[in-house]
C-alpha positions in Angstrom: 88.3 158.5 125.3 85.8 158.0 123.3 87.9 156.6 120.6 89.2 153.9 122.8 85.9 153.0 124.4 84.4 152.1 121.4 86.8 150.0 120.3 86.4 148.2 124.0 82.8 148.2 123.2 83.2 146.4 120.0 85.6 143.7 121.6 83.6 143.2 124.0 80.4 142.6 121.5 82.5 140.5 119.0 84.1 138.4 122.2 80.0 138.2 123.4 79.4 136.9 119.7 81.6 134.3 119.3 80.9 132.7 122.6 77.3 132.2 122.0 78.1 131.2 118.2 79.8 128.3 120.4 77.5 127.9 122.7 74.3 127.1 120.3 76.0 126.0 117.3 75.1 123.0 115.6 78.0 121.6 115.8 79.3 122.6 119.1 80.1 119.2 120.4 82.3 117.8 117.8 85.7 118.2 119.3 88.4 119.8 118.5 92.0 122.3 119.9 89.8 125.8 122.2 91.6 128.2 119.9 90.2 126.3 116.2 86.8 127.0 117.6 87.6 131.0 116.8 89.8 131.1 114.3 91.7 129.4 111.8 94.6 131.1 113.2 95.1 127.4 115.1 95.4 125.5 111.9 97.4 128.2 110.1 100.4 127.6 112.9 100.2 123.9 113.1 101.0 123.8 109.0 103.7 126.7 109.5 105.1 124.2 111.8 105.9 121.4 109.1 103.7 119.1 110.6 100.5 119.6 110.2 99.5 115.9 109.1 100.9 115.1 112.6 98.5 116.9 114.7 95.9 115.5 112.3 96.3 112.0 112.9 97.0 113.2 116.6 93.1 114.6 116.9 91.0 111.5 115.2 93.8 109.2 117.9 93.0 111.9 120.9 89.5 112.0 120.1 88.6 108.1 119.0 89.3 107.2 122.7 87.3 109.0 124.1 84.5 109.0 122.0 83.5 106.6 119.6 80.8 108.4 118.2 83.1 111.8 117.5 86.2 110.5 116.7 85.8 109.8 113.5 84.6 113.7 112.8 87.2 116.4 114.6 87.6 120.1 114.4 90.1 122.0 112.8 89.3 125.5 112.3 85.7 127.6 113.5 84.2 125.2 110.3 86.9 123.4 109.2 86.2 118.9 110.1 88.1 116.1 109.5 87.5 113.1 109.0 89.1 109.4 108.6 85.8 106.8 108.1 85.5 104.8 105.0 81.4 106.8 105.1 83.4 109.9 105.0 85.1 108.8 101.6 82.4 107.8 100.8 80.0 110.7 100.8 82.2 113.5 99.8 84.2 112.3 97.1 82.1 109.7 95.3 81.5 109.9 91.9 78.2 111.3 91.8 79.3 114.1 94.7 78.2 118.1 94.5 81.5 118.4 97.2 83.2 121.7 95.5 87.1 121.8 96.2 87.2 125.1 98.5 88.7 128.2 98.4 91.7 126.0 99.8 92.6 125.3 96.3 93.1 128.9 94.5 96.4 129.3 96.3 97.6 126.5 93.8 96.8 128.7 90.5 98.2 131.5 89.3 95.0 133.9 89.7 93.1 134.4 86.7 94.5 130.8 85.1 92.7 127.5 85.5 94.3 124.4 86.3 92.4 120.7 86.3 93.7 120.5 89.6 92.5 123.8 91.1 89.2 124.4 89.0 86.0 124.5 91.6 83.1 124.0 89.5 82.1 120.6 89.2 80.4 120.8 85.9 84.0 122.5 83.9 85.7 120.4 85.8 84.3 117.5 84.4 84.8 119.0 81.3 88.5 119.7 81.3 89.3 116.9 82.9 87.9 114.8 79.4 90.6 116.4 77.7 93.1 115.3 79.3 92.4 112.1 80.7 93.0 110.1 77.5 96.3 111.1 77.6 96.9 109.8 81.4 95.8 106.0 81.1 98.2 103.3 82.2 97.5 101.7 78.4 98.8 105.0 76.9 101.6 105.4 79.5 103.3 102.4 79.3 104.5 103.8 76.1 106.5 106.3 78.5 108.5 102.9 79.7 112.0 104.2 77.0 112.1 106.9 78.5 112.4 106.1 82.1 114.8 103.6 81.3 117.1 106.5 80.1 116.0 107.9 83.6 117.0 104.9 85.6 120.3 103.9 83.8 121.6 107.3 84.7 120.5 106.6 88.2 122.2 103.7 88.1 125.1 105.7 87.4 124.6 108.1 89.9 124.5 105.4 92.6 127.7 103.2 91.4 129.5 106.2 91.3 128.5 107.3 95.5 129.3 103.6 96.2 132.7 103.8 94.6 132.9 107.3 96.6 132.2 105.8 99.6 130.2 108.9 100.6 126.7 109.3 101.8 124.4 111.1 99.8 121.0 113.2 100.2 119.1 109.8 98.9 115.6 111.9 99.2 117.4 114.9 96.8 118.6 112.1 94.4 115.0 110.3 94.1 113.3 113.4 93.3 115.7 114.2 90.1 115.4 111.3 89.7 111.3 111.4 89.1 112.0 115.7 88.0 113.5 114.0 84.7 111.2 111.7 83.8 108.4 113.8 84.3 110.5 116.3 81.4 111.4 113.4 79.7 107.8 112.3 78.8 106.6 115.8 78.6 109.1 117.1 76.3 111.3 114.8 74.7 113.8 116.4 77.0 115.3 116.4 80.7 116.2 118.6 82.9 119.5 117.5 83.4 118.9 117.3 87.3 120.5 113.2 87.2 123.9 114.3 85.2 124.3 117.0 88.1 122.7 116.4 91.0 121.7 120.4 91.2 118.4 122.0 91.0 118.5 123.6 87.7 117.3 126.3 86.5 115.4 126.3 90.3 112.3 124.2 89.5 112.7 122.4 92.5 112.9 125.4 95.0 110.1 127.5 93.1 108.1 124.4 94.0 108.9 124.2 97.7 108.5 128.3 98.1 105.1 127.1 96.2 103.6 125.2 98.1 104.7 127.1 101.3 103.0 129.0 100.2 99.8 127.4 98.9 99.3 125.3 102.0 99.2 128.4 104.5 97.9 131.3 102.4 95.2 128.7 101.2 93.7 129.1 104.4 92.3 132.2 103.7 92.1 131.8 100.0 90.3 135.2 99.7 93.4 136.8 100.0 95.6 134.7 97.3 94.4 137.0 94.5 96.1 140.0 96.3 99.2 138.6 98.0 99.9 137.1 94.8 100.1 140.2 93.2 102.1 141.5 96.0 104.8 138.5 95.6 105.2 138.7 91.8 105.6 142.2 92.0 108.3 141.8 95.0 110.1 138.6 92.3 110.4 141.0 90.0 112.4 143.4 91.5 114.6 140.3 92.3 113.2 140.4 96.4 113.5 137.2 98.1 115.8 135.6 95.3 114.8 133.9 91.8 112.3 131.3 90.6 109.5 131.8 93.3 106.3 129.7 92.6 103.7 128.0 90.5 104.3 131.6 88.3 108.2 130.6 86.8 106.7 126.6 87.1 104.8 127.6 84.6 107.1 130.5 82.3 110.2 127.3 82.4 107.2 125.0 80.6 106.3 127.9 78.0 110.0 127.9 77.6 110.2 124.5 76.7 107.2 124.2 74.5 108.5 126.9 72.9 112.1 125.3 72.0 110.0 121.8 71.3 107.8 123.8 68.7 111.1 125.1 66.7 112.4 121.7 66.1 111.9 119.8 62.6 108.6 118.6 62.1 109.5 115.3 61.8 109.3 115.1 65.9 105.6 115.2 66.1 105.3 111.5 64.0 105.5 109.0 66.7 108.4 106.6 67.5 108.5 102.4 66.4 108.1 101.6 69.9 104.6 104.3 70.2 106.1 106.5 72.5 105.1 110.4 72.2 106.0 113.3 74.2 102.9 114.6 76.0 103.3 118.0 74.3 103.6 116.3 71.3 99.8 114.8 71.8 99.0 118.1 73.6 100.1 120.2 70.6 97.5 117.2 68.2 95.0 117.7 69.9 95.5 121.3 69.4 95.5 121.1 66.0 92.6 119.0 65.4 89.7 121.4 67.5 91.9 124.5 68.3 88.7 125.6 69.9 88.3 122.8 72.3 91.5 122.5 73.3 93.5 125.5 73.6 97.1 126.9 73.8 95.8 127.4 77.7 95.4 123.2 77.6 98.9 122.7 75.6 100.9 124.7 78.5 99.1 123.9 81.7 99.1 119.8 80.6 102.5 120.5 80.7 102.8 123.2 83.1 101.0 120.8 85.6 103.2 117.6 84.8 106.5 119.4 86.4 104.7 120.8 89.2 103.0 117.7 90.1 105.1 115.2 88.9 108.5 115.0 90.9 107.7 116.0 94.7 104.7 113.3 94.8 107.4 110.6 93.0 110.5 111.6 94.6 108.7 111.3 97.8 107.1 108.1 97.9 110.4 106.3 96.4 111.6 107.9 99.1 108.8 106.2 101.7 109.4 103.4 100.3 113.4 103.0 100.5 112.8 104.5 103.6 110.3 101.6 105.6 112.9 99.3 104.0 115.5 99.9 105.9 113.5 100.3 109.0 112.1 96.7 108.6 115.0 94.5 107.7 113.0 91.9 107.2 110.8 93.2 104.1 113.9 94.5 102.8 115.4 90.7 102.5 111.6 89.4 101.8 111.6 92.2 98.7 115.0 91.5 97.5 114.1 87.1 97.5 111.1 87.7 95.0 112.9 90.1 92.9 116.2 87.4 92.6 114.3 84.3 91.4 112.5 86.5 89.2 115.5 87.5 87.8 117.2 84.2 88.2 113.6 82.8 86.4 113.7 84.9 83.3 110.9 86.9 85.0 113.0 90.5 85.1 114.8 91.9 83.0 117.8 94.0 83.3 115.2 97.1 82.7 112.3 95.7 84.7 109.2 96.0 82.8 106.0 97.6 83.8 104.4 94.5 82.9 106.9 92.3 85.0 106.3 94.1 87.9 103.0 93.4 88.4 103.5 89.8 88.7 105.1 90.2 91.1 103.0 90.4 94.5 104.9 90.9 97.0 106.5 94.1 95.2 103.5 96.0 94.7 102.4 95.0 98.5 105.1 97.2 99.6 105.0 99.8 97.5 101.0 99.9 98.1 102.3 99.6 102.0 104.8 103.2 101.9 102.2 104.9 100.1 99.6 103.9 103.3 101.5 104.8 105.8 103.4 108.1 103.9 101.0 109.6 101.3 102.7 112.4 99.8 100.0 114.8 100.2 99.8 116.1 104.5 96.4 118.1 104.4 92.9 117.5 104.6 91.0 117.1 101.2 89.2 120.2 101.9 85.8 120.3 100.0 82.7 122.4 100.8 78.9 120.8 101.6 76.8 121.1 99.2 73.6 123.6 99.3 71.0 121.9 101.2 73.8 120.1 103.2 74.3 116.6 104.2 75.2 114.0 106.7 78.3 113.2 107.5 79.3 110.6 109.7 76.2 110.7 111.7 76.0 114.3 112.0 74.5 117.2 109.4 76.7 119.6 108.3 75.1 122.5 106.7 76.0 123.8 103.4 79.0 125.9 103.0 80.6 124.6 105.9 84.2 122.5 104.7 84.7 119.1 104.9 87.5 117.1 104.2 89.7 113.8 104.7 93.5 113.8 105.6 95.1 111.0 104.3 97.5 110.3 107.0 94.8 109.8 109.4 92.4 107.7 106.9 95.1 105.2 106.6 95.2 104.9 110.3 92.3 104.3 111.1 92.7 101.1 112.8 88.3 100.2 112.2 90.2 99.6 108.7 94.1 98.5 109.2 93.4 96.6 112.5 95.5 97.7 115.5 98.6 97.3 113.6 97.6 100.1 111.3 101.0 102.8 112.5 103.0 99.7 111.6 104.6 98.6 108.1 103.4 95.2 107.0 103.3 94.1 103.4 101.9 91.0 104.4 98.2 92.7 105.3 98.0 93.4 101.3 98.4 89.8 100.9 95.6 88.4 102.6 93.4 86.1 101.3 90.1 87.6 103.1 88.6 89.2 100.0 86.2 91.4 102.0 89.3 92.3 103.7 91.4 93.3 100.7 88.4 95.0 99.5 87.6 97.4 102.3 91.7 98.4 102.2 91.6 99.3 98.6 88.3 101.3 98.7 90.2 103.8 101.2 93.9 103.5 99.9 93.8 106.7 98.9 96.9 108.2 98.3 95.9 109.7 94.9 92.8 111.1 96.3 89.3 109.6 95.2 86.5 110.3 93.4 86.3 111.9 90.6 89.1 114.5 91.4 91.7 110.9 91.9 95.2 112.5 90.6 95.1 112.3 87.2 98.9 111.3 87.0 98.6 108.7 89.6 99.6 105.7 86.6 102.9 108.0 85.8 104.1 107.8 89.2 102.9 103.9 89.5 105.0 103.6 86.3 108.1 105.2 87.9 108.2 103.3 91.2 107.2 99.6 89.2 110.5 100.1 87.5 113.1 102.1 89.9 112.3 99.9 93.0 112.9 96.5 91.7 116.5 97.6 89.7 118.3 99.3 92.5 116.7 96.9 95.3 118.6 94.7 92.9 121.9 96.5 92.4 122.2 98.2 95.7 122.3 98.0 99.6 121.9 100.8 101.4 122.5 101.9 105.0 120.9 104.3 106.9 123.2 107.1 107.9 122.2 108.1 110.8 121.5 103.9 112.4 118.3 101.5 112.1 117.3 103.8 115.4 116.9 106.9 114.2 113.9 107.9 112.6 113.4 110.6 109.3 113.1 113.9 109.7 110.4 115.0 107.3 108.2 118.9 106.9 104.7 119.0 105.6 103.8 121.7 103.4 101.1 120.1 100.8 103.3 117.6 100.4 105.2 115.6 103.8 108.5 115.4 102.1 111.6 113.7 103.6 114.5 115.9 104.8 118.1 115.1 104.5 117.4 111.4 103.9 121.0 110.2 103.8 121.7 106.9 103.0 125.1 105.0 102.2 125.5 103.0 99.1 127.0 99.6 98.3 126.7 97.6 95.0 125.7 94.6 95.3 129.4 92.7 94.4 127.7 88.7 94.9 124.4 88.2 93.3 123.5 84.9 94.1 
């Protein structure tokens, strides 16, 4: 009886503490779901449902309608706040910012094994990034075009076969196959083989899906990750839950590829005449030049992160481009007209080059608009308010508070994008208003912002710029469920299409 009474008193005391904290908290007026004031369980549930990006947008839309002062910031946890305003992007992610990543990102790493994406120490991250950055510049990546062309030709062949067979396909899966084989080719000088078979070779895609579900949910309680990861890894070794679970498996695959690469003849380390040289070769040369500065861990993490981050993002983005073009036939016609005109004028090769794509204004507008409406990441990019606190969107946030911008919400802010922010309108990027265009570019953040901008963004854009004009020129696509049906997506960190089915037909007559 006394134990029951003791637990009851503790419960009452804790409840009173929560109520008092809410009543007197400096940020008590920041709106948000009632449950989110008390616990992160509300956020966990939204992530688990697979549609957190929609809910985040709804929060800003709902509270922004009724209170313009509070609309730019909403609560999604007891100490978690989401923003959608330009000033918040600049304050939180600016190049001189001292806002470090939150513990949410710990769940994207194998405990004790650093990587550039998850590193939370600002100074150490800057030093790591410097070691990798030169390899990821666009001037360097254009040398990989022959590798991308190989995969594009294979993808083209698969589409021809599908057209002849007259079947529908999950184009989202095939676009990820393309992206995965490209990143494998430019990293290890060999494809995984997904384009040849259409299968998830070695279970890499499944491992990535597992890791993103794990990280997007467990990251909310980042402190439990080291312990839970140990349990999951132990169960995997026992064969419980299937083969190839999580990021640890992807790192294992990367190490095997590196070992196989090292076993090849020494001649492979020499650059080819076209200047292309796979990432693993470049990394190994850096290691040979300065093994203490660029260690074998740098080689492994660089290669593993290419695979981990380089297929889902590009596959999702390509799917978004195709989906929005199919939902907006007028835009598809306009893009195809530009592509055919460039081809007829001799400005577009059979295998389009990156340089040629940069001279195609409507193509570039389509790519930017698709990534605006469907950025790959669907959760807030969390940061921690530094020592001394910070004022964001007119409110003071104490140090240690978690703040972040969700690209989905920022990309739908009507103050930036206009009342048609929810609509797919590539022409908005062709405006002659220099100030408006500059504002849109500053607030277009599908690859992140500031010093933590995605290292691989140029690889993704290279793949899209080369593939999109090729397949729109050569094939007709049709949504299998009809023009009126919306596609289904699932958001576990990345907002990924689910069974995005289309019919494909070879364009028999090209003007």
